[in-house]
N, C-alpha and C positions, 0 to 999 in steps of 0.2 A: 449484471453485476450482483454479487452475493454479499450485500451489505451486512446481513445478520451474521454470516460466517466470518467476515472480516472483523466485525465487532467482537465476536466471541474470542477469536484468537488474540485480539488486541488488548482485551481487558487483562491487566496484570502482567503483560509482557511488552507492550509498546512503551518505549522510553524516549523517543524523540520523533518529531514531525518537522521537516524542513521543506519550505515552499520556495520555489524559484519560478521564474517566468517559463511556463510550459512544462513544469514537472513538480512532483511531490515525492520526497524521500521519507520513508518510514523505517525507523530503526527499532528492532525488537531484541530483548534478551533471549539468547539461545538457551533452551532448556526444555526438558520433556520432549514433547512432540511438536514444538513450535516450528522448527525448521521444516519438518516433513509436511505439516499442515500448510505452511506458507508456500512451499513448492507446489502443492496440489492446487491451491487457490490461484497462484500465478499462472499455472498451465491453463486452468479453466478460464481465467479472465483473458488471457491472450487468444484463446479460441473464439471468444465472443466479442471482445472489445476492439479488435483490430479494425473492424469496419467503422468504428467511431474515431479512428485516428489516434489510438492510444496503445502503447506497449508497456508491459510489465516486465521488469528485470529483477532478478534476485541474486544476492551475494551472501554466502554463508561463511562466517568466520567462527573461530572457536567459541567466542562468548557473545556474539551478536549476529543477527540476520538483518540485512538491509534490503528493502523492496523499493525500487524506484518506479514510479508511474510517470510516463512522459508522453507528450504529444509527438507524433511522428511526422506531422506536416503543419500546414497552416492551422491556426486556432479555429475551432468550429464549436458550435453549440454542444454537440455530443461530447467532444473531447474536454471542453471546459466543465461540463457537468460531471464527468468522471473525476477530473482533477479536484473539483470543489468538494465532492464527497470524500475523497481521500485526504484532502487538506483539512477537512473538518474532523478527522479522526483524532485530532489533538485532544479533544475532550476525554478520550480514553487513555491518554498518556498517564501512566502511573506516577510520574513526577510532577504532573500539573497541579497547581494550587486551586484550580477552578473545578 
């Protein structure tokens, strides 16, 4: 997992973090190289995190990019760890008061 790279792209562009049982959805403002960088990160994470039971999906619209991180099977320690890291990205949300 590339926590520093995710934090870098998230600062200033992450606008929402939504958690659900078994998934985390991150919504970013599209602009500059945000979509391209997120595509790269999603590809890299799918190459390494599949063994942990986690898949990354990306959806690009005109004004926003959504990345969904979800478990692919039964909850496990590795998959829950990945989800907790991405769920914690809320602190980088530019609309957060904290």
